[in-house]
N, C-alpha and C positions, 0 to 999 in steps of 0.2 A: 807234166800234166797232173801228176799226183798232187802238186802244190795247188793247182787250180781247183781241184776237187775239194781239197781241204779248205781253201778259202771260201769256196761256194757253200760248203757245209757250214762254215762259221757264219757266213752272211745269212743263211737261211735260219740258223739257230738264233742269231741275234735279232732277226726280223720277227721271229716267233716270240721272242722275249719282249720286243717292243710292242707287239700286238697285245700280248698278255698284260703288260703294264698299262697300255692305253685303255684296255677294257676295265682294269681295276680302277683307274682314275675316273672313268665315266661312272662306274658304280658308286664310288666314293662321293663324287660330285652330286649324283642323284640322291644319295642318302643324306648329304649335308643340306641340300635344298629341301628335302622332305622334312628334316628336323627343324630347319629354320621356319618352315611353314607352320609346323606344329607349335613351335614356341610362340610365333606371332598369334596364332589362333587362341592359344592358352592365355596370352596377355589380353587379347580383346575380350575373351570370356570373363577373365578376372575383373576387367574394367567394368563390364556390363553388370556383373554381380555386385561389385562395390557400389555402383550407382544405385542399384535396387536396394541393397541392404545397408548402404552408407548412412542414410538418415536414421535407420533403426539403431545402428551401431553407435552413431553420434549421440543419440538420446540416451542410450545405455551408459555410455562413458560419462555423460554429464551427470546422470543420477549417481553413479559411483563416486564421481568427484565431489558432489555435494555431501554425500554421506561421510567421505573421508575428511572433508573440511570441517564438518560439524564435530566429528570425533576429535580432530586435532585442536579445535578451539576449546573444547571442554577440557582436554588435557592441559593445554597451555594456560587456560584461565585459572585452573587450580594451582599451577606452578607460579603464575604471576602473583597470586595472592600470597603464597608462601614467601616468595622473594620480597614482595613489598613489606610483609611483616618483619622479615629478617633485616631489611634495610632500615626500617623505622626503629627497630630495637638497637641496631648498631649506632644509628644517629643519636638516639636517646642516651646511650652509654657515652658517646663522644661528648655530648653536651654536658653531661654530669662531670666527666673528667675535666673538661675545659673550665667549668664553673669552679670545681674544687681547686684546680691549678690557679685560676684567677684569684680566688679567695686567699690562697697561700701567698701568692705574689703580692697581693694587697697588704697582707699582714707583715710580710718581710719589709715592704717599702715603708709602712708605718713605723715599724720598729727602728729601721735605720734613720728615718727622719727624726724620731724621738731621741735617739742616741746623739745625733748631730746637734740637735737643739740643746741637749744637756751639756755637751762639750762646749757649746757657745754660751752656756749659762743663761739660756732663755728660760724664763719660768714656765712651768707646765700649768695646765688647767687647775690641777690640784693645788699648786703653789699659789696661784692667783685666788682661788677660792679661800684658802687659808688666810691669805692677806686680807681679803675682803671681810672675812669673819672677824679678823683682828681689828680692822678699821671700824666695823659696826660695834664691836665690844667697846672700843675706845670712845666712840661717839656716845654710846649709852652711859659709860662711866662719866663722861663730861656732863651730860644732862643730869645725871644723878647728883653730881657734886655741885650743881647749881650753875653751870655754865649755860650760855645762851644756846638754845636748840639750833641745830645745824639747819641752814637755809636750803641746803642742797638735798637731793633725794639720796636714799641709801645707795651705796656703791653697787649693790647686787643688781639693781635695776638699770645700770648703765648699759648703753648700747654696746654691742660686740666690738665696734670700731674703736670706741673709747677704751675698752678693756685692752684691746690689742695695742693701742697707742701707749697706754700706761705701761704695759709690759715691755714694749720696745724701748721706751724711755728709761725704764728701770734697768733693763739689760744693758743699754748703752752706758748708763751711769756706772753700773757694776763693772763693766769692762775697763772704764777709764780710771776709776778710783782704786787705790790699793786696798788690801783686805781690811786693815785697821780703820781706814777712812769710811768704810761702809757703815759701821756702827755709829760713828759720830754723826754722819749725815742723816741717818735714820732717826737718831735722838734729836737732832736739830729740827727735823721735819715734824716730829711728834710735839716738840715744845712750841713750834710755830703754829701748829694746828690747835694746840691747847690754849695758846695766848691770844 
């Protein structure tokens, strides 16, 4: 019987515990439901206040945004001008460098062409000018000695194509003839012109 009493005591203690736990659960459930109700009411109150003050808040935010935009544009405008000036300066320097480089390249090209023409024994402008001066002097000497005046115009007024053709002809003849033959052909040409 003693065991029955012990088990009855245990059952009554555990039933008291269960009742206690059940009471705590009900209190907790009531507290949670009250808290949820308060959160809901706070949300509804915030929504109502936001509706009432929302238009005012929106207008205030728009005004602040406009002032920030104007300030930013002023700052950016000044920087854009500075950047534009820097870019224009850099572009100007690049143009100058390119122009200088182009001029140097042009000069190198002209020098190389001139050297190649000399190697090919093509007469230069100065050589042709000296030759024309010599022809003019010879014509003047012929007129002075009583020869018939030349029917053709002085060689200086000849068209550039004629000068070029004469130079090419002379260069071709110079290439073909040996060095000693050049002098005799020049003398023969002078005698032919004189006679």
